[in-house]
N, C-alpha and C positions, 0 to 999 in steps of 0.2 A: 210703114206698116204698123198697125196698132199692136201694142204688146201688153202682156199682163203685168201686174204689180211685181210679181216675182222676177220677171225678166228685166225689170228696170232697176233692181236692187244694186247690181254691180256698178252701173253708171252713177247712181246716186251716191254710192260709197266713194267712188273715185272723186267726186266733187267735194265730199265732206272731209275725207281723211287727208292727213299730211301725205305728200307723195311717197316718202320712203316706207310708210306703213302700208299704203295701198299696194306698192310694188312687192313688198314682202308677202302679203297675203295672196297676191295673184300669181307670183312667179312659180315656174316649174324648174326642174333641174336642167342644166346644160342648154340645149336648143329649145327646150319646152315643147317637144313634139308630143310626148305622152299627155301632158296637161292639156294641150290644145285639142287633142282627139277625143277627150272624155265625153263631152256632151253629145257630139255627133254620133258616137258609138251607140248610145241608147236609141237615137232616132233612126238607126238602120233597120230596126225591127218593125214588123207590121202585125197588127192584130187581125184575127178572124173571129169577130164577135158572134156570140150566140144570139138567137132571137127566140121569141115565144117563151121567154123566161119572166118570172115574177120578180121585178126589181123595185116593187113598191117600198120595201124596207131594205136598205143596204147597210151592212154591218162591217165597218172598217177595223174593228177591234181584233187584236191578236194576242198571243202569249209569247213572251221571250223568257227563256230559262224559268218557266213556270209562273210568271207574273204577267198581269195584263197591261197592255198599252191601248190607248184609244185608236191608234193607227200604227201601221208597220213602218214608222218613220222615227228615227232617233237622231240625236246630236252627236256627231263624231268629235273626237278630241282635237282641239286646235290650241296653239300657243298664242300668247300676247292678246288675249281677249280684252284686257283692260286698255290696250292701245286702240282698240276699235271703239270702246265706250268706257268711261270711268267706272261704271258698275261691273263691267266685264262678266266674269262667271256668275256673279249674283243675278244679273239681269237675265242671263240665259237660264239659270236654274229656276228662277221664279216663273218665268214664262213657260218653261218646259213642264214644271209641276202643274201649272194652271191648265196646260193643254193635255195633261194625262200621258205624257211621253217620258222618254228616258234620255239622260245626259251622260256621256262618257267624258270624264274629267281628265285632262292632260296632267301627267306628273309634273309638268312645267307650269302649272296653273299659278296665277297671280293672286288667288284667293284661297284662304285656308279651307281644308276639307270640312272642318267643323262649321264654318260659316255657310258653305255650300249646303251641307246637310240640314242646317237649320231652316232652309227654305221649304223643306219637305219634299224636295225632288227625289225621284228614284235615280240613283247614279252608280256608275261603275268607274273604276280607276284604270286609266291607261298607264302602262309601265314599260320602260326600257330596263333591261337588266344590266348592271355594271359588270366589269371584268371580275371584280371581287364581289361575289353574290351577297356576302354578309353585309355589305354596305346598303343593300336594298331593304333590309329588315325594318329599319325605323320608319321609312316611308310607308311600307306595306302595313305595318302595325297601326300607324296613325290613320290610314284609310279604313282599315277594318274597324277601328274604334269609333270612327265617325259614321259608320253605316254603309260603306261600299258593299254592293251586292255581288260583284264579280271583279276579276282582274283581267284586263285586256292586254295581253303580251304582244308588243309590237316586234315583229321578227324580220322586218325588211330594212333595218337601219344599223348594220354593223359599223358603218361610218356614215356621216351626213353627206348626202349628195351635193356636189358643187352646183352653185346657182350664180348666174351672171346678173348683177344688180345695176348695170349701167354706170353712169358717172354721177358724182355728187354725193350728198349725204346718204347714209343707209339708216335703216331702222335702229341699228345698234349704237349709233353715234350719240344720241341724246336720250337713251332709254333710261327711265327711272328704275332703280334697282328693286322696287317693291311690286313690279308688275308681272314678275314671273318667278318660278321656283321657290315660292315662299313656304312650301311644305317640306323642303329638304332641311336636314340638320345643319347648323352653322358649321362652315368649314368643309362641307361635303366635297366640293369640287377640288379641294386641295389634297384629298386623301389619295394615296396610291391605290390604283385599281378602280377609281371612280369613273373612268372613261367607259363608253358603251362596249358591251361584250362583243367580241368578234368570234366567239366560239359557242354560240347558242346551239342547243341540241334538244331533242325530244325530252331528255331528262329534266330540262328546266320547267316544262309544263307540270310534271309531277312535283317538282320542288316548290313551285309557286302555290300549288294547291295545298301541299303540306304546311307551308308557312302561314297561309291565310285561312285555310278551311273554306275558301270560296271557289266557285266555278271559274275555270280559266278559259277565256276566249283568245284564240290566236289570230292576230290581225297582220295582214300583209302577205297572204297566201294567194298565189295565182295558178299553181300547178296542181293537177289531180293527185300526183304521187305524194307531194308534200301534204296535201289535205288529208290523205289516208294516213300518213305517218303521224300527223297531229292527233287525229281521232284515235288511233291506236295507242297513243301516249296519254290519253285521258282528257283531251280538250273537250269542253262542253259545247263549243261552237267554233266554226271557222269563219273568218271575216275576209272576204275577197277584197283586196285593196292593193293599189300601187302607190299609196301614200300621196294621193293627189298629184301624181306625176313629179313629185319632189325628190325622188331617190334616183333610181336608174332610169335615165331617159331612154326612149324607144321601147319601153315596156308596153305590152299589149293592154288595150283598154279593159277595164273590169267587166264591161258589158259583153266582151268576147270571152273572157276567162270564166265567167260565172257558170255557164251551162255544164262545162266539163267537170268542174269541181263538184257541183250538185250531183251529177251522174256518178262520179267516183265514190262519193260518200254514202250513197244509197240509204239516206235517212238516218245514218248513225249519229249525226249531230245537226244542230241548227246551222244555217248558213246565212251570213249577212254580207252586205256589199255597200261600197261607197264609190265615189269617183264620178263627178259630173252630174249627179242627181240634181235636177233643177226645177222639176214640176211634178204634178200628180201623174201625168202620163209616163214619166220616167219611173216613178214608183211602181205603177202597174206593170210596166215592162220588167222590172226587177223581180217582182212577184211571179210573173208568168214564166220567167227563166229559172225559177226555183228558189229565190231568196226568201227567207223568213222576215227580213227587215232590211230597209234601205236607210243608210245614214248620210246626213248632209254635213259638210265641213265648211267650204267657202261660202255657200249660200247662207249658212247661219251667221258667219262673220259679217257678210254684207247686211243682213237684217239687224245684227247687233249694233251697227252704227246708229240705228234709230232706238236703241235701248230696249227695255223690256217690251214695249209696245210693238216694236218691229219684229222681235223674235216670236212673240205670241201670234202676231198676224201671219208670220211665215208658217207656223204650225197649222193654223186654221185654214190658210189658203191651200196648203199641200193636202190637208185632209179633205177639204171641199172638192178640190180638183180630182183627187183619187176617187171620192164617192161618185162624182159625175161620170168619170171614166168607167168605173165598174158598172154603173147602170147602163151606159151605152154599149159596154161589152157583154151585157147579159149575165153578170155574175153578182150575186147578192152577198157573198162572203169571201173574205180574202183567201180562204182555203180552196176556193173554186177557181182561182185565177190561172192555174198552171196549164190549162189546155186551150188558151185563147190566142196563142201566137200562130201566125200562118207558117206551116212547116217549111215551106220553101225559102222563108226569110230567116230562119234560125241560123245562127252563125257560131256553132260550137268550136272550141279550141281543137 
């Protein structure tokens, strides 16, 4: 069966990458059930397209936290981007800036915040909080100084989920030390209290905002009650995510969790989603289920194997596929996408 360029990216990456690197990017936690279900969950939904609508001009642009994007697709934070391509975050940043999109930079990035910012990309910082919150202030301050527009607090990782990596070498065996965590102060990991916090609370949302003066996006939410708690604590946006299936295995797909979170929030905050987004139809489905933006993680890594050009083409392909899908669904603006799912196929939590 013929496939799109986007569909072939993972296979091309598998051929190009060292086996341990490819396995690290692809793997999910434990049995890998959650990671395996992600793509199919978007494909469960069906559209009920409008007709007799003027779709001569289709506008994919949207606003996130008050600033414009060319399309409701952003780059999710991922680690070891320089293992996918030597230019790593710089290639992603340059392509994302050129595409008019948004990049969320992992706190574990292998490129300095200042170098990423110098590309002109619009970017947010992804952060884990340590047990001793004061140890986070240097990283946060350097991100603010480099122009980060928001902080994305990851809340689903009190510990790192177990992953089975098979036999033989792992990605960590021959890893160069300068490909990750270059923005942390020297000796950070040796400090007492530097391990990930196991006691995150709603108060950390306010603390992050006070420390940085930036909007706080909470990433890793799957439950409506947690989403409401985050919004009440001052979160600017809720990011529906199961960490790409890399944390608690057997967690429900984000395509199933999204509708109930959107319903619970009642427009109090923006809502984002990731997890298995692979093409423009998936993006349209996410929008129709109530998301304001869809983020891609693994797809961007597979594209990054081809450097700047691969990431730029990924952005443009996703936007073109979304534009075509919107035309065929009879919607000219992203704000009009929320009523195009067939009701009998909706699958709320």
